KOLVOVO-428469 format. One record per residue: residue in three letters; y, z, x of N, C-alpha, C, CB in turn. Coordinates in steps of 0.05 Angstrom, whole numbers, plus 5000, padded with zeros to 4 digits. Glycine has a CB too. Example, Ala and Ser with C-alpha at 12.3 -4.5 7.8 and 13.67 -1.06 7.14 Angstrom:
BEGIN
ALA488651565264491051565246493451565264491151815226 SER495551425257497951435273500151575258498851145282 
***
This chain:
BEGIN
MET497650005017500050005000502550005017500050244981 LYS502250095041504550125059506049865063503650245086 ARG504549645066505749395072507549295049503649185079 PHE506949385025508549305002510949474998506849294977 THR510749735004512949914999514849915022511950194995 LYS513949825046515649815069515549535081514850025090 PRO517049345071516849065081517449035110518748895065 PHE518849225122519349215151518149445164522449205156 MET515949395179514549615193514049515222511949695179 MET515449635240515049555268513049735281517749565284 VAL511549615300509649765315510749805343506849635315 ILE512350015347513450075373512550345381516650055373 LEU511050355403509750605411510950705436506750565414 ALA511650965436512851085460511151305470515751175454 LEU511251355496509651565508511251815509508851485536 ALA510352015494511952265492512052415518510752445471 ALA510052395535509952555559511752425581507152575570 THR512652185577514252055597517152165597514251755593 LEU518152225620520852325623522852095619521252465649 PRO525052145605527151945603528451895631529252035583 LEU528951655636530051585663532551415659528051435680 GLN534551465676536851285677537651255706539151395659 ALA537451015716538050975745540750835747535850815758 GLN541850845771544450715777544050435787545950885797 GLN541550345790541050075799541749875777538050035807 GLU543249675784543949465764541649275760546449305774 ARG541449175736539149005729539148755745539248935699 SER541448645752541648405767540448425795544548315770 ALA540148675805539048725832535948715832539948985843 ILE534748705808531748715806530748425805530848875781 GLU528648375820527448105821526248035793525248085842 ASP526447785786525547695760522647765754525947395757 GLN520947755774518047805770517548085759516547765795 TYR519448265761519148535751520748585725520148735772 LYS521648365713523148385688521748215667526048295692 TRP522248285642521148135620521947845620521948265593 ASP520147675612520747395605520547375575518847185620 LEU522747365561522847365532522647085520525247505522 THR522546875536522446605526520046545508522646405549 PRO517746675513515546635494516146725465513046775503 VAL518046905463518846995436520846795424520147285437 TYR523146775438525146565432526346465458527346665412 GLU526946215460527946095485530746195492527945795483 SER532346275472535046355478536146515454536846115484 ASP538546635459539846775437540646575415542346905448 GLU541246335422542046135402539746065384543045875416 VAL537346045396534945985379534446225360532445935397 TRP534846465371534446705354536346695330534946965371 GLU538846625335540746615313539946405292543546545324 GLN539046185302538145965284535746065267537345715300 LYS533746195280531446285265532146505245529346395285 LEU534146665252535046875234536246755209537147055248 GLU537846545212538946405188536746285171540946195197 GLU534746165184532546055169530946275154530645895188 PHE530646505167529246725155530746825131528946955176 LYS533446845133535046945110534846755086538046965119 GLU534546505091534146315069531346335057534646025078 GLU529446365075526646385066526146635049524746375090 MET527446855057526847105043527847105015528047345059 LYS529846935009530846914982528746814962533246734981 LYS526746674973524646564956522846774944522946364971 ILE523147024953521447234942521847264912522147504956 SER524247204902524747234874523047044857527747184868 ASP522146824869520446634855517746754846519846384872 PHE516946974859514347094854514547314833513147204879 LYS516947394825517247604806515947534779520147674801 GLY514247714769512847664744510347504746514647534725 THR509547424771507147244774504847384787507947004790 LEU505247614800503247734817500547794803504247984830 GLY500747874777498347944763497347724744498748184747 VAL498447484746497747264728495047144735499847044729 SER494647094761492146964770491647014799492146664764 ALA489146964808488446994836490046804853485446954840 ASP490546564843492046364858494946464863492046094844 LYS496146574842498846664844499146904864499946754816 LEU497147074862497147304880496847224909494947504873 LEU495047024914494546924941497146784951492246734941 ALA498446644934500946504942502946704952502146344918 TYR503246934938505147134947504247254974505447354926 MET501647324976500647445000501147265024497647514997 THR500647015021501046825043503946805050499946545035 TYR505646785030508546775035509447025050510146755008 SER508547265041509347515053508447535082508147745037 ASP506047455087504947455115506647275133502047365116 ASN507147035125508746845141511546945146508846575128 LEU512747065125515447165128515547405147516547245100 MET513747585144513747825161513047765190511748035150 LYS511347565193510647485220513147395236508547255220 GLU514847245223517347155235519347385237518546915219 GLY519347555217521147785217520647975240520947925191 TYR518148035245517448205268518348085294514448255268 ARG517947825296518747685320521747695325517847385318 LEU523247665303526147685305527047955314527447625278 TYR525748165303526548435311525748505339525248635291 ILE523448415347522548475374524348355395519648365378 TYR525148105391526947985411529548145413527547685402 ALA530648215390533148365390532848635402534248385361 SER530748775395530449055406529749055435528249195390 LEU528148865445527548855474530048795490525348645479 LYS531648605480534148535494536048785495535548295481 SER536148925473537849155471536949375490537949265443 ASP534349405493533249625510533649565539530349655504 MET534149315547534749255575537349405584535048955579 ASP539249415566541849545573543149635546543749355589 LEU542949885540544049995515547049985514543050275511 ARG548349925536551249905536552149625527552349955564 ASP550449435525551149165518551449145487548948955527 MET553949125479554549135450553548885435557549155446 ASP553348655449552348415436549348455429552648175455 ASN547848565447545048615442544748825420543648715467 MET546349035420546149235399546949115372548049475406 ALA548948945372549748815347547548645336552248645351 ARG546048515353543848345345541648515331542648185369 THR541148745342539148925330540049025303538549155349 LYS542549095301543649195275543548965254546449295279 LYS544048725263544048495245541348455232544948245260 ILE539248455248536548415237535648645220534548355259 ARG536548885227535849115210537149085182536849375223 GLU539649005182541048965157539748755140543948905162 VAL538748545153537348325139534848435125536648095158 PHE533448605140531048725128531648915105529348865149 ILE533849055108534649235086535149065061537149405093 ASN536548845064537148665042534548545030538948435051 PHE532648485048530148375038528648595022528348285062 GLY528848845032527549065017528549084989527949325032 GLN531049034985532249044958531148804941535349034959 LEU531048574954530048334939527048364932530348084957 ALA525548504949522648534945521948794930521248534972 SER523948934920523349194907521549174883525949324899 PHE521248944871519548904848516648904855520348654833 VAL516048844881513248784888511349024884513148704917 SER512049254894510349494892509749564863511549734907 PRO511849594846511349654818509649444804513949694803 GLU510149194810508648984797505748984805509848704803 LEU505249024830502449044840501049294828502349054871 ALA502549514827501349754817500649734787503249994821 ALA502049554773501549514744499049344739503949384731 ILE497949214759495549054755493149234753495148854779 PRO491649214731489249384727487249354750487849324700 ASP485849564757483949554779481849344774482549824782 GLU480949314749478849114744479848834748477749144715 THR482448794743483648524748483748464778486448514736 ILE484448664794484448634823481648544832485348894837 GLN479648684823476848614831476048334822474848824819 LYS477048264799476447994788477747784806477547964759 PHE480247824814481647644832480247614859484647734836 LEU479347834869477947834895475347664894477248124904 LYS474047674871471647514868472247214865469947614844 GLU474447164850475246884845476346734869477246874822 GLU477746884887479046754909478246884935482146774906 PRO476346754950475346864975477546914996473246684987 LYS479746754995481846785015483447045011483746555012 LEU483047184989484247444984482847664999484447504955 GLU480447605010478847815022480247965045476247695033 ILE481947815060483347955082485348155072484747745100 HIS485948135046487848325034486548545018489948175017 ARG483848555019482348735002483249025005479348715008 LEU483449115030484049395035486749465022484149455065 ASP488749295026491449345014491249344984493449145024 LEU489849144973489749124944488249354931488548854936 GLU486049434943484549654931485949924935481749664944 ASP487649924955489150174961491450224940490350164989 ILE492050014925494250034906493650264886494649774891 SER491250274876490550474856490950764867487650444847 ARG490150804893490351064905493251154908489051074932 MET495050964911497851024916499650984892498850844939 LYS498550934868500150874845502151094838498350824821 MET501351344841503151564833505651584851501651824834 HIS505551444874507851444893509451184892506851494921 THR508751014873510150764869512150794846508250534863 LEU514650724851516750764831517250514814519350844846 SER519050534796519750304779521350104796521450394754 ASP521749864784523349654797526049754806523649414779 LEU527449884788530149984793530150194815531350094768 GLU528150374813528050594833527250484860525950804824 GLU525450294861524650174887527050024899522349974883 ALA528649894883531049754893533049964905532449594870 LEU533250184891535050394901534050514927535350614880 MET531450554929530250664954530650464976527250724950 ALA530450214970530850004991533650015002530249724980 LYS535550074984538350084993538950325011540250104969 THR537250535009537650765026537150695055535850995018 GLY535750475060535350385088537850335103533650135088 MET540050295089542650255102543650505117544750165081 ILE542550735109543550985121541351165133544951145100 THR538851115126536751305135536251305165534251235121 GLY536951095179536551085207538851175224535750815216 THR540951275211543451335225543051565245545551415205 ALA541651775237541352005255539851925280539852235240 ASN537751765277536151675300537751495318533651525290 SER539351315306541051135323543151295338542350925305 ALA544351485325546351645338545151815360547751835318 PHE542751925355541352075376540851905401538752185365 ASN539851655396539151485419541651405435537851225408 VAL543851345421546251265436547451495451548351155416 PHE547651725438548851955452547052055475549252185432 SER544452085470542752205490542152015513540152285478 ASN542251745508541551555529543951445543539951335517 ALA546251435530548551295542551151455545549151055526 GLU551551655527554251775526554252075533555351745499 MET552052205534552052495539553052545568549252615535 PRO555052725571555952785598554052975613558852915597 TRP553952955639552153115655553753305674550152945671 GLU552453525681553653715700552853635729552854005694 ASN554353725749553553685777552053935786556053635794 MET550553885808548854105819548854075850545954105808 THR549154305863548954305892546154405900551154485905 LEU544654235914541954295922541954505945540354045931 SER539654615951539454815972540054695999536554925972 ASN539854436002540554306028543554236030538954056032 GLY545054306009547954256009548753995995548954256037 GLU546853835988547453575975548353625946545053385976 GLU550453485938551353515910550453265894554453545909 ILE549353315871548253095854549253135825545153085855 GLU549252915810549652925782546952975769550952665770 LEU546653195754544053275743543653125717543853575739 ASN543252865718542552705695539552715691543552415697 ARG538552555673535652565667533852485691535052395643 THR534752285704533252195728533152425748534451945740 ALA535452545754535652755774533952995765538552835779 PHE534153065740532653295730529653245732533353365702 SER528753005726525852935728524852975757525352655719 VAL526652925776526052965804526053265812527952805822 GLN528253395804528653675813526653865800531453765806 ARG525753815776523854005764521053975776523653955734 THR520653765791518153735806518553795836517053445803 SER520853905843521453965871519654185881524354045874 ALA518954165907517354385919519054625925516154285946 ASN521654595923523554815928524054965902526254715940 ARG523055215900523255355875526155415867521655615877 GLU527755475887530655535882531955295868532155595908 ASP531355055877532454815865531354775837531854565882 ARG528854825833527554795806528954985786524554855807 GLU529255235793530355425775533355365769530155715787 LYS534755295790537655225786537954985768538955185813 ALA536254775774536454535758535754585728534554315769 THR533754755724532954825696535154965681530454995697 LYS536555145695538655295682541055105676539655525700 ILE541954955696544254775692543654565671545054645719 TYR541354445672540654225654540554315625537954105662 TRP539054525620538754615592541254765582536354785589 ASP542654895600545255005591547154795582546555175615 ASN547054565595548654335588547954235560548354105608 TYR545354225553544554155527545554355506541454135525 LEU545554615513546454815495549354775486546155095507 LYS550954645503553754585495553854395471555254455519 PHE551654245467551654045445549554125424551053765456 GLU548854385423546854485404547554415375546554785407 GLY550154445368550954385341550654095334553754475337 THR551553925352551353635348548453545344552653475371 TYR546753615363543853545361542653665336542353635387 GLY543553905329542454035305543053875280543554315302 GLU545553775278546253615255544753355254549253565255 LEU544353235277542752985278539953025269542852865307 LEU538653225279535853275271535653365242534553485289 ASN537553525233537553615206537953375187539853815201 GLY539653185195539952945179537452785177542152765191 ASN535952765198533452615198531352755180532352585226 ILE531253025181529353175165530053135135529453475173 LYS532553135129533353095101532452825091536453115098 VAL532452625108531452365100528552375093531952155123 ASP526952515110524052545105523552695079522752695129 VAL524952915075524553075050525352915025526053335052 PHE527652775027528552615005526452404998531152475012 GLY525452265018523452055013520952165001522751915039 ALA520052395010517552514999517952594970516752765016 LYS520152734965520652814937521052584918523153004936 SER522352374928522952144911520351994903524851954925 ARG518352014921515851864916513652054907515051724941 ASN514352284898512452464885510252574903511152334862 TYR510952604929509052744947509553044946509452634976 GLU507553194952507753484952509453584976505053614952 SER509453424998510953505021511553255038509353705038 ALA513353295057513953085076511553015093516353155094 LEU509953225099507553175115505652995099506153445121 GLU505153045074503352875058504552595057503052985030 SER507152565055508452305053507852145079511452335050 ALA507752275102507252145127504352075131508252315150 LEU502552235120499652205125498152045104498352465129 LYS498852085079497251965057497151665057498352055031 PRO499351515064499151225064496851115082501751105073 ASN496151265103493951175120491351335113494651215149 ASN491351475090489051615081488151835100486751425076 ILE490051965114489452185132489752445116491252175157 PRO487752605113488052865099489953045114485253005096 VAL491653195100493553375113491953595128495453505092 GLU489453635120487853835134487353765163485153865119 VAL487453505169487053425197489353525214486953115199 TYR491853515203494253615217494053925221496753545202 HIS493454055199493354355200491054445218492954465172 SER488854295217486454365234487154345264484054195227 LEU488654135271489454105299491054345308491153845302 ILE493054425293494654655301492954915302496954705281 GLU491154945283489455185283487555185307487755185257 ASN486354955313484554945336485954995362483154675336 VAL488354885365489754915390490655215393492254735391 ASN491555335372492355615374489955795380493655705347 LYS487655715369485255875374484355845404482955775356 ASN485155625416484255575444486555605464483155305446 LEU488655755456490855805475489855955500493055975462 PRO487756125498486756245523485856045544484356425516 THR484855815535484155595554486655495567482555365540 PHE488755455552491355365563492455575582493355315540 HIS492155825575493156045592491556055618492956315578 ARG488955975617487355955642488555745660484455885635 TYR489355525649490655315665493255425678491355075647 LEU494855575662497355685673496855885695498955805650 GLU494756045692493956235713493156095738491656425703 LEU491755865735491055705758493555595772489255465750 LYS495455505756498055405766499455625782499855305743 LYS499455855771500756085784499356145811500656335766 ARG496656145811495156195835495755985857492156205829 MET495755735849496155515868498955505879495355255856 LEU500955585862503655595871504255845888505555595847 GLY502556045886502856285902505256455893503156215930 VAL505856455867508156615857507156865842509956435839 ASP508857065843508157315829508457285799509857545838 THR510557135790511057085762511356785758513557245752 LEU509756665741510056385735512256355714507356265724 LYS514056175719516156115700515955835689518956155714 TYR517155795666517155535654518255325672518755535627 SER520155395689521355215708519455135730523855335721 ASP517055265731515055205752512955005742513755465760 ILE512854955716510454815706510254525715510554825676 TYR512354405725512154135735512154125766514553965725 ALA512054355778512054365807509454275819512654655817 PRO509554145843507054065856505454315865507753885881 THR502954305859501254545864499854535891499254575842 VAL499654305903498354285929500454215950496054065928 LYS500954405967503154375987502454166007503654646001 GLY504453996012504153786032502553546022502753896056 VAL501753545996500153325985501653225960497353425977 GLU502152965960503452845937502252565933506552825941 LEU501152515909500052255903502352065895497952275880 LYS502751865912504851675907503751395912507451725925 TYR504551205895503550935897505750735890501050885879 THR506050525906507850315899506850175874508250115923 TYR508550005863507749865839505449675845510149705827 ASP505449545868503249365875500649525878503849215901 GLU500749755890498449925893497450025866499050165911 ALA499350085848498650175821497049955806501150245805 GLN497849705810496449485796493549475806497849225802 GLU493149505832490449485843488649715833490449495874 LEU489849955832488350185822487550145793490050445825 ILE489350055777488850025749486749805743491449955734 LEU486949585757484949365754482149465760485649125771 ASN481949625781479349735789478349945768479449865816 ALA480250105758479450315739478450205713481850495734 PHE479449965705478749855680476149695680480949685669 LYS474849675703472449505705470149585686471449525733 PRO469849845679467749905660468049765633467750205655 LEU470349655627470749515601470249215603473549565591 GLY469549125627468648845630470748665641467848745603 LYS469848425650471548235664473748125647469848005675 GLU473148065621475247955604477548145601474047885576 TYR476948395596479048605593480748615618477748885587 VAL479548625641481048635666482748385670479048665690 SER481648155663483147905667485747895649481447665661 VAL485548005626487948015608490048205620487148105580 VAL489148435631491048615643492448485667489548875653 LYS490848325682492148175704494247975694489948025721 GLN493747855672495747685660498347835654494747555634 ALA498048075644500448245639502048295664499548515626 PHE500648345686501948385712503348135722499948495732 ASP501947915720502847665733504847505716500447495738 ASN504847545690506347365673508747505659504647255651 ARG509747715671512247845663512147965635514447655665 TRP509848085629509648235604510948505607506648265595 ILE511548595632512348865637515148865650510349005656 ASP516949025638519549075650519249335667521849095628 VAL519149305693518049515710519949745717517049395735 TYR522149675728523849885741526149975724524849785768 PRO527150225729529550315715532050165724529850615719 ASN533950125706536550025714538650155697536649715711 THR541150145705543250275691543350185662545950225705 GLY543350375643543550315615540950255601545350095612 LYS538750235617536250155605535150385588534250085627 ARG533750315567532550515549530650695565530950385526 SER530650955558529051145573526051125566530051425567 GLY524451255582521551275576519951025580521251365548 ALA517950995564516050775566514950715538513850825586 TYR514250465532512950395507511650125510514950395484 SER509950065491508749795488509349695460505649805494 ASN510249455458510849335433509149085429513849265430 GLY507249095410505548865406505648755378502648945412 ALA507948795365508148715337508548415333510348865324 ALA509248265354509547975351506847845352511447855374 TYR505847765329503047685326502347455343502547615297 ASP504047255346503347005360504347015389504546775346 VAL505247245398506247275426504847515438509447305426 HIS504547505465503247735478505047985475502847665508 PRO503848225478505448475477507248495501503548715475 TYR509248675498511048735520511049035526513948645512 ILE511349105551511449385560514049445573509049445579 LEU515349665565517649765579516749995596519849855559 MET517449985622516950205641519550285654514850115662 ASN519550515666521650605684520150715709523650825671 TYR518850525723516950605743518150735768515350355752 THR516950965775517451085801514851085815518651375798 ASP514751175840512251165855510451405851512851145884 GLN511151585832509451815827506851735813511052015809 TYR504751895818502151825805502351835775500052025815 ASN504052015764504252035735505351775723506052265727 GLU506851615739507751355730505551145731510151255746 VAL503651175749501251005749499751055724499551055774 SER499451315717498051395693499551295668497751695692 THR502151305668503751205646503350905642506751255651 LEU503250755664502750465663500050405651503050345691 ALA498050555660495350525648495350585618493250715663 HIS496850795611497150875583498350645566498851125581 GLU500550545575501850325560500150075559504550265572 LEU498650025580496849795579494649835558495549755607 GLY493950085553492050135531493150045505491350435530 HIS495650115499496950015475497049715474499850125473 THR497749595497498049305499495349165493499049225526 MET493249275504490549145500489649185471488549265519 HIS490349415460489649465431491049255414490549755423 SER493649205419495149005404494048725410498049025411 TYR493548675435492648405443490048335428492248385473 TYR488048505429485448445417485548455386483348645426 SER487248635375487548635346488848385336489148885337 ASN490948295350492248045342490447805346494848015358 LYS488847815367487147585373484847565353486047615402 THR483847795344481347805328481947815298479748045336 GLN484047955290484647995262486647795251485548275257 PRO486447725226488647575214491147745213487947475185 PHE493447625210495947785210495948015191498347605204 ALA494747975167494748175146493448435155493248075122 THR491548425173490148665182490448715212487148655175 SER492448595224492748625254494048875262494248385264 HIS495748995245497249235253495649485249499949255238 TYR495049625270493449875268495250105261491949925295 ALA494050315249495550555241496350715266493950725221 THR498450865263499351035286497251255292502051175279 PHE495551325273493551535278491651455300492051595253 VAL491051195302489251095324490750975347487250895312 ALA493450955345494950815365494750925392497850815357 GLU494551195394494451315420491651345432495751585419 VAL489651265418486851285428486451095452484851225406 ALA487250845448486750655470488350715495487450375460 SER490750825491492450895513491451125530495350955504 THR490651345516489551575530486751515541489551825512 PHE485351335528482751255538483051135566481451045519 ASN485050965569485550845596486251055617487750645594 GLU487651265609488251475628485751615638490151685615 VAL483851645620481251765627479851595648479451815602 LEU479851325643478551145662479851165689478650855651 LEU482451165690483951185715483251445730486951155710 ASN483451665716482851925728480051945738483452145709 ASP478151825723475351835732474951685758473451715710 MET476151445760475951295785477251435808477251015781 MET479651545803481051685824479451935834483851775815 GLN478252075815476652305822474352235841475552445797 LYS473152005837470951915854471951805880469251705839 LYS474351695879475451555903476451755924477751375894 LEU477651975915478852165933476752355945481052325919 LYS476652385971474752565984476052815995473352416007 ASP478552786003480053016014480453225992482752936026 ASP479853485998480053695979482953725968479153955991 GLY484853695986487653715978488453505958489453706002 LEU487653255964488253035946486753065920487552765959 LYS484253155922482653185897483853405880479753255904 LEU484753625892486053845877488553735863486754075896 SER490053575877492453465866491853295841494053295886 LEU489653125843488852965821487853135798486752765830 LEU486153325804484953495783487153645768482953695795 MET489153735782491453865769493053665752493254005790 SER493153425762494553215746492953165720494752945763 MET490353175722488753135698489153375678485753115705 LEU489353615689489853845672492653825660489654105689 ASP494553715676497253675666497153485642499053565688 GLY495253305642494953125619494053275594492852905625 PHE492153465598491453635575493853795565489053825583 LYS495253905585497654065578499653895563498954185603 GLY500353665574502453495562501753365536503253295582 THR499153285534498353125510497053285489496552905519 LEU495353475496493953635476495553875467491153725486 PHE496354035486497754285479500654245474497354495502 ARG502054105491504954065487505553905462506153925511 GLN504053695457504553535433503853695407503053275434 THR501853855409501254025386503354235381498454165389 GLN504454345403506754525402509054385387507654615430 PHE509554135395511653975381510953945351511953695395 ALA508353885346507453835318507854085301504553745318 GLU507354315313507654575298510654615292506554805315 PHE512354565312515254585308516154395286516754535334 GLU515254145287516053945268515154025240514953675275 LEU512754125237511754215211513454435200508854295213 LYS514054635216515554865207518454795199515655085229 ILE519754615213522554545206522554385180523854385229 HIS520554225175520354085150519754275127518253865151 GLU517954465132517354665111519854835105515054845120 MET521354905125523855055120525754895104525155135147 ALA526054645110527854465094526954445065528054185107 GLU524354425061523254405034523554665018520254335035 GLN523754885033524255145020527255205016522955365037 GLY528855025025531755055021533155225043532255174995 VAL531755265065532955415087535055245102530755525107 PRO537555335105539555175119538655145149542355305118 LEU538754905158537854845186540254785204535854615186 THR540454925226542554885245541354855273544655115244 GLY542954765292541954755319541055025329544154645337 GLN542555235322541755505330539055585319543955705322 LYS538555515294536055575281533755425294536155505250 PHE534155175301532155015315531455145342533154725319 THR533555225356533155345383531555605381535855395396 GLU532255765362530756015358527855975352532056185336 LEU527355785333524555725326522955605349524555545301 TYR524255415362522855275384522155475406524655045395 SER524055655412523655855433521256035426526156025437 ASN521056115401518856295393516156155395519256385364 ILE516055905386513555755388512755705417513755485373 CYS514755625433514255565461513155815476516855465475 ARG514356045470513556295483510756375474515456515477 LYS510056315450507256365441505256195456506956315410 TYR505855935458504055755472503755825502505055465469 TYR505955905514505855955543505256245550508455875555 GLY504556405530503756685535505956855547501356685553 HIS508456805538510756945549510457255546513356855535 ASP509757335522509457625517507057745530509457675487 LYS505157585538502657685551502957675581500357515542 GLY505257585591505657575620504457335634504657825632 VAL503557135618502356895630504456715643500756745609 CYS506556655628508656485638511256565625508056185632 MET513256625641515856705630517456455622517456865651 VAL518156445597519756225586522656305586518756135557 GLU524256175602527156245604528556215578528456075626 ASP530756365574532156365548533156095540534456555550 ASN534155935559535355675550533255455544537255585572 ILE530755515548528655315542528555255512525955405552 GLY529555435496529455395467530955135458530655625453 ILE532755035474534254795467532654535473536954785481 GLU530354565485528854325493528354135470526154405506 TRP528154235446527754065422529753835421527754235397 ALA532253895430534353705428533953455445536953825436 ALA532053465464531553235482529153075474531253335510 ILE527853145451525353015444525852795423523353225433 PRO525752545431526252325412524252295390526452065426 HIS521852395395519652355375520052525350517052425388 PHE521852715350522352865326523852695305524053115332 TYR524652455313525952275295523852065285528352135308 MET521352115289519251915282517352025261517751835307 SER518152225246516652325222513652375227516952125200 PHE513052595238510252685242508652485259508952735215 TYR509852395280508452215298506952375320510352025311 VAL508152585331507152705355504352815353509052925364 TYR503552915330500853035327498652835334500353145299 GLN499352575331497452365336496852325365498352105323 TYR498752415383498052415411495752605416500552495428 SER495852835403493753035408491152945396494653295396 THR491152855371488652775358487452525373489052705329 SER489152345381488252105396487152185423490451905399 PHE488452375436487452475462484652585459489352685473 VAL484252745438481552855433479552635429481653045409 ALA480252445412478352225406477752055431479552045384 SER479852005447479451825470477651965491482151755483 GLN477852235494476152375512473252335505476852685512 ALA472652345479469952315470468952025474469652385440 LEU470651825467469851545470469451475500471951365457 ALA471351555516471251485545468751605558473751575559 SER468051855551465751985563463251825557465452275553 LYS463051705533460751545526460651285542460851475495 VAL462951155546463050905561462350965591465850775559 LEU463651165602463251235631460351325636465151445639 ALA459051445616456251535619454351295616455651755599 GLY455351065609453650825605452050835580451850805629 GLU452950985560451451015535451050735523452851205516 LYS448750675514448150415503449950345479445150395495 GLY451250125480452950035459455750155458451650085433 ALA456250345476458850485475461150305482458850715495 LYS460850135503463049945510463549745488462349795536 GLU461349645476461649455454463049575430458849345446 ARG462349825423463549965401466550005406462250225395 TYR467150065432470050105439471549845436470250225467 MET470449625446471849375444472149295414470249155459 GLU470249355398470449305369472749475357467849365354 PHE472949725368475049905358477849785364474850175372 ILE478349695389481049585395481449315383481449585425 SER479449195371479648935358479848965328477248755366 SER479849205318479649255289482349245275478349515284 GLY484549285290487149285277487249485254487849015267 GLY488149395231488249555207486249465186491049555195 SER483949375195481949275176480549495160479849115192 ASP480949745167479949965152481750205157476950035161 PHE481350425142482950665147482250775174482450865124 PRO484150895188483750985215481451185219486251115225 ILE481151365201478951555203476251405204478951765180 GLU475951205187473551045185473150875210473450875160 ILE475250765220475050595245474050765268477850475252 LEU475051015270474151195291471251275287475951445293 LYS470451315263467651385258465751155267467151435228 LYS466550905262464950675271464850665302466150415261 ALA466950765315466950765344465350995355469850785354 GLY464751195338463051415347464351685347462051355374 VAL466751715334468151975334468952045306470651965353 ASP468252275297468952365270471152585272466452485255 MET473652505266475852685269476252875246478352525273 THR474452865226474553065205472953315212473552945179 THR471653305235470153535245471453655270467153455252 SER470653885278471754015302470353935328471654315299 GLU468153785325466553715349468153575371464253545340 PRO469753365364471253225386473153415400472852995375 PHE474353605385476253795397474753985416477653955375 GLU472454075407470854255424469954115450468354355408 GLN469353855448468553705471470953685491467653425463 ALA473353645480475753625497476253885512478153535481 ILE476054105498476454375510474354425532476354595489 ALA471854335526469754375546470354205571466954285534 ALA471353965567472153795590474353925606472953515580 MET476254035593478454175607477454405623480554265587 ASN475654565611474554795626472854705650472854965607 SER471554475647469854365669471654295692468254125659 ILE473954175687475854105708476854355722478253945697 MET477354565707478354815718476154945735479355005697 ASP473654925726471455025742471354895769468754985727 GLU471754635770471654485795473954565813471754185789 ILE476254605801478554685817478054965830481154695800 GLU476955145814476455415824474355405846475555595801 THR472455225844470355195865471655115891468154995856 ILE473454925890474854835914476655055926476554585908 LEU478055195908479855405917478255635930481455505894 ASN476055705918474455925929473155845956472255995909 LYS472555585958471355485984473455516006470455195981 LYS476055455998478155486018478555766027480755366007 
***
């Protein structure tokens, strides 16, 4: 039902664990081979403008289908075909505009192009507002009759049969038209957050212990919080988050505005909560979300064991939050150039077969990846594979740290998921749900870490890698669930009518963070200003997205272990999984791949894997 109620749905995936980066290097100084080639999407801005005008004319034809959808199988198929062709071009238009904008957020022409296509889609949403109510009015038996009469409707079976399940959330023609118009304002908070946090927020200066003075922007903080010098780490943490506290009210209003949009949408469509509104369209039970938080809280002692190991390896009396990104093995740092990263990744992916590896090599060789940071470039990393007839694109802000090698492997997982789904599925079922989106990405991280673990013989290097693997559990399983718990509570507070302010967010975030890190138990001291960290998390503007990093991480651990163990049929089932797109509900697609996320078994396996890594670390430490 989602495709009918939301005519514009982009598949843009971002890595939550990736630090935002902003460098002073100008884009013109970077060689072309390390920058996107957007000509496969459109040859030029002029061609894009021409295609946009053609799209605007084509979308007006939607009115020709009003009153016809339930008349006959032929009429219904005609609409479905028209909708697919229109959306295929629409996604392409948006991708070109958004990728160009992300190269340099300061470029007003690029930003204007993105706003232009968004407005076009809002207008289309109003024109298409009759579709959902009209489809919902078709009796179930009539839908089944049409499916039997017209074999070409088969690719739309899941959407059509899903109409009945979602009828209670479908509004009248007039109400749907009104909801479509809200698209003109619902993205404002997110857009303002992106512009302010990425381009306009002022930064404080900091004097390092060696006397060097730096501007403590995001790039600098990402470096200083991983510094081996504890004095610099602590000072950077205080200055950086104190700076965010100056804008606590502004960030609070932005996030509050976004939450209000979620609550409004849920209430308007007769959902019991914003959480149900986010999960039900993909047939994900809300119990899956609650179960994740419950299971993670129940296993916080395992997380605390990791923190105690961190404390032991750092050799500090009291572990602080400002220490959690510090290198734990003195004199050892895993660093790889981009060329070296490519070689590592190609070797790591060999268990998935020659074809898989050859496609990854195409991504490296044919400018699918925008590699290095430049001034004004969008922060973080993502893969965008929504252009059906074009290869996916990856945005990186690559540094030579091992975690960036892992990030690249992660984003290539998204890219391969999109590549195979687009290649195998018709457009109607090519877009996979966000619930499974992070499985392929974290699966690739497991492959990379497994290869590296076998490759490294030196105990120091192995310890560094094993701790990096544990950092993955920390960042993806525990940290993202911490985010998910915070996100759930702030939505529940809004639904209960509690006034939300930046100060309220900071207080709540601090309490949850201190619970996770064992602050009151003396495991890790969470400094007072860490409560403002919520203000730097872009994923809180993505409506219950972050929990899927955790659930996907759990699922990928189980799937990867089967492939690496050489289990019969495991590789084939995995390739079928990344080729499935949205041909079934995500829970069912994962079951076919061999993981049942409605049970606690995958989670228990992930915790067991984490404890196994810690056992190995302790063995090496005790040997020393």
